[in-house]
LOSE-845241 format. One record per residue: residue number from 1; x, z, y of N, C-alpha, C, O in turn. Coordinates in steps of 0.2 Angstrom, whole numbers. Layout:
<rs>
R   k  n.xx  n.zz  n.yy ca.xx ca.zz ca.yy  c.xx  c.zz  c.yy  o.xx  o.zz  o.yy
R NUM     X     Z     Y     X     Z     Y     X     Z     Y     X     Z     Y
...
</rs>
This chain:
<rs>
R   k  n.xx  n.zz  n.yy ca.xx ca.zz ca.yy  c.xx  c.zz  c.yy  o.xx  o.zz  o.yy
R   1     5     0    -7     0     0     0     5     0     6     9     4     7
R   2     2    -5    10     7    -5    17     3    -2    23    -3    -2    22
R   3     6     2    28     2     5    35     3    -2    39     8    -3    41
R   4    -3    -5    39    -6   -10    43    -4    -8    50    -1   -13    53
R   5    -5    -2    53    -4     0    60     3    -1    63     3    -1    69
R   6     9    -1    58    13    -2    59    17    -8    59    23    -9    60
R   7    13   -13    56    15   -20    56    15   -24    63     9   -24    66
R   8    20   -26    66    20   -29    73    15   -34    73    11   -34    78
R   9    14   -39    68     9   -44    69     3   -42    69    -2   -45    72
R  10     1   -36    66    -6   -33    66    -8   -30    74   -13   -31    76
R  11    -3   -27    77    -2   -25    83    -3   -30    87    -6   -29    92
R  12     1   -36    87     0   -41    92    -8   -44    90   -11   -46    95
R  13   -11   -44    85   -17   -47    84   -23   -43    87   -28   -45    89
R  14   -21   -37    87   -26   -34    91   -25   -35    99   -30   -34   103
R  15   -20   -36   101   -19   -37   107   -22   -44   110   -25   -45   115
R  16   -22   -48   105   -24   -55   106   -31   -55   107   -34   -58   111
R  17   -34   -51   100   -41   -50   100   -45   -47   107   -51   -49   110
R  18   -41   -42   110   -43   -40   116   -44   -45   122   -49   -46   126
R  19   -38   -48   122   -37   -54   127   -43   -59   126   -46   -61   131
R  20   -44   -61   120   -49   -67   118   -56   -64   121   -60   -68   124
R  21   -57   -58   120   -64   -55   122   -64   -54   130   -69   -54   133
R  22   -58   -53   133   -59   -53   140   -59   -61   142   -64   -63   146
R  23   -56   -65   140   -57   -72   142   -64   -75   140   -66   -79   144
R  24   -67   -74   136   -74   -75   134   -79   -72   139   -85   -75   139
R  25   -78   -68   141   -82   -65   148   -82   -70   153   -88   -71   156
R  26   -77   -74   154   -77   -78   160   -80   -86   158   -80   -90   162
R  27   -82   -86   151   -85   -92   150   -91   -93   150   -95   -88   149
R  28   -94   -99   152  -101  -100   154  -106   -97   148  -105   -98   141
R  29  -110   -94   150  -116   -91   145  -118   -97   140  -120   -96   134
R  30  -118  -102   143  -121  -107   138  -118  -108   131  -120  -110   126
R  31  -112  -105   132  -107  -106   125  -108   -99   121  -105   -98   115
R  32  -112   -95   124  -112   -88   120  -113   -89   113  -110   -85   110
R  33  -117   -94   110  -118   -94   103  -116   -99   100  -117  -100    95
R  34  -111  -102   104  -107  -107   101   -99  -105   101   -97  -100    98
R  35   -96  -109   105   -88  -109   105   -85  -100   106   -80   -98   104
R  36   -89   -98   110   -87   -90   112   -89   -86   105   -85   -82   104
R  37   -94   -87   102   -96   -84    95   -90   -86    91   -87   -81    88
R  38   -88   -91    90   -83   -93    84   -76   -90    86   -72   -88    82
R  39   -77   -91    93   -68   -86    94   -68   -80    93   -63   -77    90
R  40   -74   -77    95   -73   -70    94   -73   -69    86   -69   -65    84
R  41   -76   -72    83   -77   -69    74   -69   -71    72   -66   -67    68
R  42   -66   -78    74   -59   -80    72   -54   -74    73   -51   -71    69
R  43   -55   -72    80   -49   -68    83   -49   -62    79   -44   -59    76
R  44   -56   -59    79   -57   -51    74   -55   -53    67   -51   -48    64
R  45   -57   -58    63   -54   -60    57   -47   -58    56   -45   -55    51
R  46   -43   -60    60   -36   -59    60   -33   -51    57   -31   -50    52
R  47   -34   -47    62   -32   -40    61   -36   -37    55   -33   -33    51
R  48   -41   -39    56   -47   -37    49   -44   -38    42   -44   -33    38
R  49   -42   -44    43   -39   -47    35   -32   -43    34   -31   -40    29
R  50   -28   -42    39   -22   -39    38   -23   -32    35   -20   -30    30
R  51   -28   -29    39   -30   -22    37   -32   -21    30   -31   -16    26
R  52   -37   -26    30   -39   -25    22   -36   -27    16   -37   -24    11
R  53   -31   -31    16   -26   -33    12   -21   -28    11   -18   -27     5
R  54   -19   -24    16   -14   -19    17   -16   -13    13   -12    -8    11
R  55   -23   -13    11   -25    -7     7   -26    -9     0   -29    -6    -5
R  56   -25   -15    -1   -26   -17    -9   -21   -15   -13   -15   -13   -11
R  57   -22   -16   -20   -19   -13   -25   -11   -17   -26    -6   -14   -29
R  58   -10   -22   -24    -4   -26   -26    -2   -29   -20    -7   -30   -15
R  59     5   -33   -20     6   -38   -15     3   -46   -16     2   -50   -11
R  60     0   -46   -23    -3   -53   -23    -9   -53   -18   -10   -56   -13
R  61   -13   -47   -21   -19   -46   -16   -19   -46    -8   -23   -47    -4
R  62   -12   -43    -6   -11   -42     1    -9   -50     3   -12   -52     8
R  63    -6   -53     0    -4   -60     1   -11   -63     2   -12   -66     7
R  64   -15   -63    -2   -22   -68    -2   -25   -65     5   -28   -69     8
R  65   -25   -59     8   -29   -58    14   -25   -60    20   -27   -63    25
R  66   -18   -60    19   -14   -64    24   -16   -70    25   -17   -72    31
R  67   -17   -74    20   -18   -81    20   -26   -82    24   -27   -87    27
R  68   -30   -77    22   -36   -78    26   -35   -77    33   -37   -81    38
R  69   -31   -72    35   -29   -71    43   -26   -76    46   -27   -77    52
R  70   -21   -79    42   -16   -86    44   -23   -92    46   -23   -95    51
R  71   -28   -92    41   -31   -98    42   -37   -96    47   -39  -101    50
R  72   -38   -90    49   -42   -89    54   -38   -90    61   -40   -92    67
R  73   -31   -88    60   -27   -89    67   -28   -97    68   -30   -99    73
R  74   -27  -101    62   -27  -108    64   -35  -110    66   -35  -115    70
R  75   -40  -107    65   -45  -109    66   -46  -107    74   -48  -111    77
R  76   -44  -102    76   -44   -99    83   -40  -104    87   -42  -106    92
R  77   -34  -106    83   -30  -111    88   -33  -117    90   -32  -120    95
R  78   -38  -120    85   -41  -126    86   -47  -125    92   -48  -129    96
R  79   -51  -119    91   -56  -117    96   -53  -116   103   -57  -118   108
R  80   -47  -113   103   -43  -113   110   -41  -119   112   -43  -121   118
R  81   -39  -124   109   -37  -131   111   -44  -135   113   -44  -139   118
R  82   -50  -133   110   -56  -136   112   -58  -134   119   -61  -137   123
R  83   -58  -127   119   -59  -124   125   -55  -126   131   -57  -126   137
R  84   -49  -127   130   -44  -130   136   -47  -137   138   -47  -139   144
R  85   -48  -140   131   -50  -148   133   -56  -149   137   -57  -153   141
R  86   -60  -144   135   -67  -144   139   -67  -140   146   -72  -139   150
R  87   -60  -138   147   -59  -136   154   -63  -128   154   -64  -126   160
R  88   -65  -124   148   -68  -118   149   -62  -113   150   -63  -108   153
R  89   -57  -114   148   -51  -110   150   -45  -114   154   -44  -120   152
R  90   -43  -112   158   -38  -113   162   -31  -116   158   -28  -113   154
R  91   -28  -122   159   -23  -123   154   -17  -118   155   -14  -117   149
R  92   -15  -115   160   -10  -111   160   -12  -104   155    -7  -102   151
R  93   -17  -101   156   -19   -96   153   -20   -98   144   -17   -95   139
R  94   -24  -104   143   -23  -106   136   -17  -108   133   -16  -109   127
R  95   -11  -109   137    -5  -111   134    -1  -104   133     2  -102   128
R  96    -4  -100   137    -1   -92   136    -3   -90   129     1   -87   125
R  97   -10   -91   129   -13   -87   123   -12   -91   116   -14   -89   111
R  98   -10   -96   117    -8  -101   112    -1  -100   109     1  -100   103
R  99     4   -98   114    10   -96   112    11   -89   108    15   -88   104
R 100     6   -85   111     5   -78   108     3   -79   100     5   -75    96
R 101    -2   -83    99    -6   -86    93     0   -87    88     1   -85    83
R 102     4   -93    91    10   -95    87    14   -90    84    15   -91    78
R 103    16   -85    88    20   -80    86    16   -76    81    19   -74    76
R 104    12   -75    82     7   -71    76     8   -75    70    10   -72    65
R 105     6   -82    70     5   -87    64    13   -86    61    13   -85    55
R 106    17   -87    64    24   -86    62    26   -80    58    29   -81    53
R 107    25   -74    61    25   -69    58    21   -67    53    24   -63    49
R 108    15   -69    52    11   -68    46    15   -73    41    17   -71    35
R 109    15   -79    42    20   -84    37    26   -81    35    27   -82    29
R 110    30   -77    38    36   -75    37    35   -69    32    39   -68    27
R 111    31   -65    34    29   -59    30    26   -61    22    26   -57    17
R 112    22   -66    23    19   -69    17    26   -72    12    26   -70     6
R 113    30   -75    14    35   -76    10    40   -71     8    44   -72     4
R 114    39   -65    12    44   -59    10    40   -57     4    43   -58    -1
R 115    33   -55     4    29   -53    -1    29   -57    -7    29   -54   -13
R 116    30   -64    -6    31   -68   -13    37   -67   -17    38   -69   -23
R 117    43   -65   -13    49   -66   -16    52   -60   -19    58   -60   -21
</rs>
């Protein structure tokens, strides 16, 4: 069992989730049940799956939940690109968030590799 709260990529994904929630407050209410809802679900899924996997019985199960978290991170990446392209989020803010997300993706992938070896 791993202590997820000590994992830097979990910590960073919590910060990312807070930032996405703040950003979504500034997006038009027209998107409340569309893109906003999807972005919030995706971003919450990242730290949630990291936490759930950390409490599983073995590294194989943890790796499975990390794969789900990574999938959610790529889903969020797509949604952020779309929000930027639709001009729902300013380019500079989207670039900053996407850079943070890329760092988290790399960290999760690296940790997955470590668990596999």
